[in-house]
C-alpha positions as CSV (number, residue, x, y, z in Angstrom):
1,M,-5.7,10.3,23.4
2,M,-4.9,11.0,19.8
3,N,-1.7,12.8,20.8
4,Q,-0.3,9.7,22.4
5,C,-0.9,7.7,19.2
6,I,0.7,10.4,17.1
7,Q,3.7,10.5,19.4
8,L,4.1,6.7,19.3
9,F,4.1,6.5,15.5
10,T,6.2,9.7,15.1
11,Q,8.9,8.3,17.4
12,A,8.9,4.9,15.6
13,C,9.2,6.7,12.2
14,K,12.1,8.9,13.4
15,K,13.9,5.9,14.9
16,V,13.6,3.8,11.7
17,F,14.8,6.6,9.5
18,K,17.8,7.3,11.8
19,N,18.8,3.7,12.5
20,L,18.0,2.0,9.1
21,I,18.7,4.8,6.6
22,G,20.9,7.1,8.7
23,L,18.8,10.2,8.2
24,E,17.1,12.7,10.4
25,I,13.5,13.5,9.6
26,T,11.3,16.4,10.9
27,P,7.7,15.7,11.8
28,E,5.3,18.4,10.7
29,R,1.8,19.2,12.1
30,P,-0.4,16.1,12.0
31,Y,-3.9,16.3,10.7
32,L,-7.0,14.1,10.4
33,F,-7.8,12.8,6.9
34,D,-11.4,12.3,5.8
35,K,-11.5,8.8,4.4
36,N,-14.6,9.6,2.5
37,A,-12.9,12.3,0.5
38,V,-10.8,11.9,-2.6
39,H,-7.2,10.9,-1.6
40,E,-5.2,13.3,-3.7
41,Q,-7.4,16.3,-2.9
42,D,-7.5,15.9,0.9
43,M,-3.9,14.9,1.3
44,S,-2.9,17.7,-1.0
45,K,-0.2,15.5,-2.5
46,E,-0.1,13.3,-5.5
47,W,2.0,10.4,-4.1
48,D,3.5,7.9,-6.5
49,I,4.0,5.0,-4.1
50,S,2.5,3.9,-0.9
51,A,3.4,1.0,1.3
52,V,0.5,-0.4,3.4
53,I,0.4,-2.7,6.5
54,G,-2.8,-3.9,7.9
55,L,-3.5,-4.2,11.6
56,A,-5.9,-6.8,13.2
57,G,-6.6,-8.2,16.6
58,D,-7.9,-6.2,19.5
59,A,-7.9,-3.1,17.2
60,R,-8.0,-3.0,13.4
61,G,-6.6,-0.5,10.9
62,A,-3.6,0.2,8.8
63,V,-0.3,2.1,8.6
64,V,0.6,3.7,5.3
65,I,3.7,5.5,4.2
66,S,3.3,7.6,1.0
67,M,5.8,9.6,-1.1
68,K,6.9,10.8,-4.5
69,K,8.9,8.3,-6.6
70,E,12.0,10.5,-6.6
71,L,12.2,10.3,-2.8
72,A,11.6,6.5,-2.9
73,F,14.4,6.2,-5.5
74,R,16.8,8.2,-3.3
75,L,16.0,6.3,-0.1
76,T,16.3,3.0,-1.9
77,G,19.6,4.1,-3.3
78,I,20.9,4.8,0.2
79,L,19.8,1.3,1.3
80,T,21.1,-0.6,-1.7
81,G,24.0,1.5,-2.9
82,K,22.5,1.5,-6.4
83,T,20.8,4.2,-8.5
84,H,17.1,3.7,-9.1
85,T,15.0,5.4,-11.8
86,D,12.0,3.1,-11.8
87,L,9.6,1.8,-9.2
88,D,11.4,-1.6,-9.5
89,D,11.5,-4.6,-7.1
90,D,14.2,-2.9,-5.0
91,V,12.2,0.3,-4.5
92,R,9.0,-1.7,-3.7
93,D,10.9,-3.9,-1.3
94,A,12.5,-0.9,0.4
95,M,9.2,0.9,0.9
96,G,7.6,-2.3,2.3
97,E,10.5,-2.9,4.7
98,I,10.4,0.7,5.9
99,V,6.7,0.6,6.7
100,N,7.1,-2.9,8.2
101,I,9.8,-1.8,10.6
102,I,7.9,1.4,11.6
103,T,4.8,-0.6,12.3
104,G,6.8,-3.2,14.2
105,N,8.4,-0.6,16.4
106,A,5.0,1.1,17.1
107,K,3.4,-2.3,17.7
108,Q,5.7,-2.8,20.7
109,G,4.1,0.2,22.4
110,L,0.6,-0.7,21.3
111,E,0.9,-4.2,22.7
112,T,1.3,-3.0,26.2
113,V,-2.5,-3.0,26.3
114,F,-3.8,-5.2,23.4
115,K,-2.6,-7.7,21.0
116,L,-2.2,-7.0,17.3
117,V,-1.4,-9.0,14.2
118,V,0.5,-7.2,11.4
119,S,0.0,-8.1,7.8
120,L,2.6,-8.3,5.1
121,P,3.3,-5.0,3.3
122,T,1.3,-4.2,0.2
123,I,2.7,-1.7,-2.3
124,I,0.5,0.7,-4.3
125,K,2.1,2.6,-7.1
126,G,1.0,5.1,-9.6
127,D,0.1,8.7,-9.5
128,E,-3.3,9.7,-8.1
129,H,-3.7,6.3,-6.4
130,S,-6.2,6.1,-3.6
131,I,-6.4,3.9,-0.5
132,S,-9.5,2.3,0.8
133,W,-9.1,2.4,4.6
134,P,-10.2,-0.4,6.9
135,G,-12.3,0.2,10.0
136,G,-15.4,1.3,8.3
137,G,-17.1,2.4,11.5
138,I,-17.7,6.1,12.1
139,H,-15.2,6.0,14.9
140,A,-12.2,5.1,12.8
141,Q,-10.0,8.1,12.2
142,I,-7.0,8.5,10.0
143,I,-4.1,10.4,11.4
144,C,-1.7,11.8,8.9
145,I,1.8,12.7,10.1
146,P,3.8,14.6,7.4
147,F,7.6,14.5,7.6
148,T,10.3,16.6,5.9
149,I,13.5,15.0,4.8
150,F,16.5,16.3,2.8
151,E,15.4,19.9,3.5
152,N,12.4,20.0,1.2
153,D,11.3,16.5,0.3
154,E,8.1,15.3,2.1
155,F,6.4,12.0,2.8
156,T,3.4,11.1,5.0
157,L,2.9,8.4,7.5
158,S,-0.9,7.7,8.0
159,V,-2.4,5.6,10.7
160,S,-5.9,4.4,11.3
161,L,-7.0,2.4,14.3
162,D,-10.6,1.5,14.8
163,R,-11.5,3.6,17.8
164,N,-14.2,1.3,19.0
165,K,-11.4,-0.9,20.5
166,A,-8.4,1.3,20.3
167,A,-9.7,4.3,22.2
168,S,-9.7,2.5,25.4
169,F,-6.0,1.5,24.8
170,I,-5.0,5.0,24.0
171,N,-6.6,6.4,27.1
172,R,-5.0,3.8,29.4
173,A,-1.6,3.0,27.8
174,L,0.0,6.3,27.0
């Protein structure tokens, strides 16, 4: 069941990076994140920026893309044609747009079984930031899908769906 969710979000992320930014990305081995543990210790990265989209409806949760600021600058530069050296409006907008499009693409597959409402993106910036995950039930799991880009840069796409409602979808849909 979890493999189908991972596949859906992995494909959406790869599609967005190829079509929007013109880059190939390589998914690495996904893992489960303990939402009760400290963010930077468990994710073993100290991300500088995260873009968050909430999910509500027949399931609830969030989709988060997290990366170092240098990678965010580089990706924003490709999109805007300008050099960026600060987490300015362009960088925040680019990160929000990337997570928005990834979520929108994945939502199409998810909505074959249940309806979802997607929030506007929220940007969290600053080293050692942490994310408070929705879906407080014991069934909500956070799937982290690391990706490699530009040979040695990394970012993570994390997805949480409240399994109380989403488990039945994942079992039936994919």
